C-alpha positions in Angstrom: 0.0 0.0 0.0 2.7 2.5 1.0 4.3 2.1 -2.4 1.1 2.7 -4.4 1.6 5.8 -6.6 -1.9 7.1 -5.7 -1.0 7.3 -2.0 -0.3 10.9 -1.0 -0.9 10.9 2.8 -2.7 9.2 5.6 -5.8 11.1 6.8 -5.9 10.5 10.6 -8.7 12.7 11.9 -10.3 16.2 11.7 -10.5 18.7 14.5 -9.4 16.6 17.4 -9.6 17.7 21.1 -6.3 18.1 23.0 -7.5 15.1 25.1 -6.9 13.0 22.0 -3.3 14.2 21.3 -1.4 11.5 23.3 -3.1 8.7 21.3 -2.6 10.6 18.0 1.0 11.2 18.8 1.6 7.4 19.1 -0.2 6.8 15.8 1.8 9.5 14.0 5.1 8.1 15.4 4.1 4.6 14.3 3.3 5.8 10.7 6.5 7.8 10.6 8.5 4.7 11.5 6.7 2.4 9.0 6.3 4.9 6.2 8.5 8.0 6.6 7.8 9.1 2.9 4.1 9.9 3.5 2.4 12.5 5.7 0.1 11.6 8.6 -2.5 14.3 8.1 -4.5 15.9 10.9 -6.6 19.1 10.6 -7.1 21.4 13.6 -10.0 23.6 14.8 -10.2 27.3 14.1 -10.1 30.1 16.7 -13.9 30.1 17.0 -13.9 26.6 18.5 -15.2 26.4 22.0 -13.0 25.5 25.0 -14.8 22.2 25.2 -14.0 21.4 21.5 -10.4 22.5 21.9 -9.9 20.7 25.2 -8.1 23.8 26.5 -9.3 26.4 29.1 -8.9 30.2 29.0 -9.9 33.0 26.8 -9.9 32.6 23.0 -6.3 33.5 22.1 -4.8 31.8 25.2 -6.7 28.6 24.7 -5.9 28.4 21.0 -2.2 29.1 21.5 -2.2 26.3 24.1 -4.0 24.0 21.7 -1.4 24.6 19.0 1.5 24.2 21.4 0.2 20.9 22.8 -0.4 19.6 19.3 3.1 20.3 18.2 4.7 19.0 21.4 2.6 15.9 21.9 1.7 14.8 18.4 4.9 16.0 16.7 3.3 16.4 13.2 5.1 17.1 10.0 2.7 19.9 9.0 0.2 22.2 10.6 -3.3 22.3 9.1 -6.5 24.2 10.2 -9.7 25.5 8.8 -11.4 28.9 9.1 -14.6 29.9 7.4 -15.3 33.6 7.6 -17.8 34.5 4.8 -21.2 34.8 6.4 -24.5 36.1 5.0 -24.2 39.1 7.4 -20.6 40.1 6.4 -17.1 38.8 7.2 -16.3 37.4 10.6 -13.4 39.3 12.2 -10.9 36.6 13.3 -9.7 35.3 9.9 -6.4 37.2 10.1 -6.0 36.4 13.9 -6.2 32.7 13.1 -3.6 33.1 10.3 -1.3 35.0 12.6 -1.5 32.5 15.4 -0.9 29.5 13.1 1.9 31.4 11.3 3.7 32.0 14.6 3.3 28.4 15.7 4.5 27.2 12.3 7.6 29.4 12.4 8.5 28.5 16.0 8.2 24.8 15.1 10.0 25.1 11.8 7.0 23.4 10.0 5.0 24.4 6.9 1.3 25.1 7.3 -1.9 24.7 5.2 -5.1 26.7 5.4 -8.5 25.3 4.6 -10.7 28.1 3.3 -14.4 28.4 2.4 -15.7 27.4 -1.0 -19.4 26.6 -0.2 -22.3 27.2 2.1 -23.9 24.5 4.2 -26.2 26.6 6.4 -28.3 29.8 6.1 -25.7 31.8 8.0 -22.9 31.3 5.5 -22.6 32.5 1.9 -21.1 31.0 -1.3 -17.8 32.9 -2.1 -17.5 34.5 -5.5 -14.4 34.4 -7.7 -12.7 37.5 -6.3 -13.2 36.3 -2.7 -11.5 33.0 -3.6 -8.6 35.0 -4.9 -8.5 37.0 -1.7 -8.4 33.8 0.4 -5.6 32.3 -1.7 -3.4 35.4 -1.7 -3.9 36.2 2.0 -3.0 32.6 2.8 0.3 33.1 0.9 0.9 36.4 2.5 1.0 34.8 6.0 3.6 32.2 4.8 1.4 29.2 4.1 2.8 26.5 1.7 -0.6 24.9 1.1 -4.3 25.6 0.6 -7.4 23.5 0.5 -11.1 24.3 -0.1 -14.2 23.3 1.8 -15.8 21.7 0.0 -15.2 20.1 -3.4 -18.6 18.5 -3.6 -20.8 17.2 -0.8 -24.5 16.6 -0.2 -26.3 19.5 1.6 -23.7 22.0 0.4 -24.1 24.8 -2.2 -21.2 26.1 -4.2 -18.0 24.1 -4.0 -15.8 23.1 -6.9 -18.3 20.7 -8.6 -22.0 20.0 -8.4 -23.5 16.7 -7.4 -23.4 15.5 -11.0 -19.7 16.2 -11.3 -20.0 19.3 -13.5 -17.6 22.2 -12.6 -19.1 25.2 -10.8 -18.0 28.8 -11.6 -15.4 28.5 -8.8 -13.7 25.7 -10.7 -12.8 28.0 -13.5 -11.4 30.6 -11.1 -9.4 28.1 -9.2 -7.8 26.6 -12.3 -6.0 30.0 -12.5 -5.7 30.9 -8.9 -4.3 27.5 -7.9 -1.5 27.8 -10.6 -0.7 31.2 -9.3 -0.6 29.9 -5.7 1.8 27.1 -6.6 4.1 29.4 -8.6 4.3 31.9 -5.7 4.6 29.3 -3.0 7.6 27.7 -4.8 9.3 31.1 -5.0 8.7 31.6 -1.3 9.5 28.1 -0.2 13.2 28.6 0.2 12.6 31.8 2.2 11.3 32.6 5.7 8.3 34.7 6.5 9.8 37.6 8.4 6.8 39.9 8.9 3.2 40.5 7.8 2.0 44.1 7.9 -1.5 45.5 7.4 -2.3 49.0 6.1 -5.7 50.6 5.8 -7.9 48.6 8.2 -6.1 46.7 10.9 -8.0 43.5 11.8 -7.5 41.5 15.0 -4.1 39.8 14.7 -2.9 42.4 12.2 0.4 44.2 12.7 0.8 47.8 11.5 3.6 48.7 9.0 6.5 50.4 11.0 8.0 53.6 9.8 11.4 52.1 9.3 10.2 49.1 7.1 12.6 48.2 4.3 9.7 47.9 1.9 6.8 50.4 2.1 3.9 52.0 0.3 4.6 55.2 -1.7 2.3 57.0 -1.4 1.1 55.6 2.0 -2.3 53.8 2.2 -4.6 55.9 4.4 -5.8 54.4 7.7 -9.4 53.3 8.0 -11.5 52.1 10.9 -12.3 48.4 10.9 -15.9 47.7 11.8 -16.8 44.0 11.6 -18.7 42.5 10.0 -17.8 44.8 7.1 -15.0 43.4 4.9 -11.4 44.3 5.8 -10.0 46.7 3.2 -6.5 48.1 2.7 -3.5 45.9 1.8 -0.9 43.5 3.2 2.8 43.9 2.8 4.4 40.6 3.7 8.2 40.4 4.0 10.3 37.3 3.3 14.1 36.7 3.6 16.7 34.0 3.7 16.1 31.4 6.5 18.8 32.8 8.8 18.6 34.1 12.4 19.2 37.7 11.1 17.6 37.4 7.7 17.6 40.4 5.5 14.3 41.2 3.7 14.6 40.3 0.0 11.0 39.8 -1.1 7.6 41.4 -0.5 4.2 40.0 -1.3 1.7 42.8 -1.7 -2.0 41.9 -1.5 -5.1 43.9 -2.2 -7.5 43.2 0.7 -10.5 44.7 -1.1 -12.1 41.8 -2.9 -14.6 44.1 -4.6 -12.3 46.7 -6.1 -9.0 47.0 -8.0 -6.2 49.0 -6.4 -3.1 50.7 -7.8 -0.4 50.7 -5.1 3.1 52.2 -5.2 5.7 50.0 -3.5 9.3 51.1 -2.7 12.2 49.0 -1.7 15.8 49.5 -0.5 17.1 48.9 -4.1 16.1 48.2 -7.6 13.1 45.9 -7.8 12.0 42.9 -9.8 8.4 41.8 -10.2 7.3 38.1 -10.6 4.8 36.9 -13.2 3.2 33.6 -11.8 1.9 32.7 -15.3 5.3 32.6 -16.8 7.2 32.1 -13.5 9.7 34.8 -14.6 11.1 37.9 -12.9 11.2 41.2 -14.7 13.6 43.9 -13.7 12.3 47.4 -13.0 14.9 50.2 -13.3 13.8 52.0 -10.1 13.4 51.4 -6.4 9.7 52.2 -6.8 7.1 50.6 -8.9 3.3 50.7 -9.3 1.3 47.5 -8.9 -2.2 47.2 -10.4 -3.9 44.6 -8.2 -7.2 43.1 -9.1 -9.9 42.5 -6.4 -8.3 40.2 -3.8 -5.1 39.8 -5.9 -1.4 40.3 -5.3 2.1 40.7 -6.7 5.4 39.4 -5.5 8.4 41.8 -5.8 12.1 41.3 -4.8 15.4 43.2 -4.7 17.4 42.9 -7.8 20.2 40.3 -7.4 
């Protein structure tokens, strides 16, 4: 079985309580010994899980940080994975970026990659079916926080509307969007894979978990993006400037991923770096040199661009 070419990983369980971690740790260790070439896959709860579901006491952030820490220490996984579904019929729930920031920090501390499962359907009257630009927003914000993987809930399942295919197997409108977005995600993730996520900065609206761009940042917006109040459940607007560098203790910033957080409108953003810049085209997977330290990026709704210092 372990040599079958269709085997990608072993699905163990979804959203376990911390009370299950000791047993899961034994199973993961067993599979790692018997088949080190394949991942033992476990997906974790989001921040809006209850204390009872998590198996951890305390307020939301404290309980969730403890949950992540115990999972890493007891289960010893090869990857972090979690899900967070934010797109409701009444607007956007506010903790999407908080969840990303907590998982990003745990991932960096453990030296492990992480995967984000995002919403592609509705299964209840309180949630909405994402549109194409919202799917792009989910993919690019996931990349901005340093994730190396993304998955979508749900491809196709009874009682769900939307998804990637309908019950008869025909592609939905999101399928066509994701054929492009997924290729962009892979191209960008490969460029960033050898680098380390150094910082993730928000401008415009600052959501829970978001960090403001410091005045001495090596990459910055020119002109600056004006500040806006964040009032959930309205959508979070503004931009992300995510900094990456070589995986060293004192890594210097070499790349910046710029993401338009407004999934309803295009933005033109000026970005300036500490030297001449190159911009990446995920379609061709090629870098183009710009002759200046500043360039303008025309970002579609929810879209992004990767830039780097000229080598």
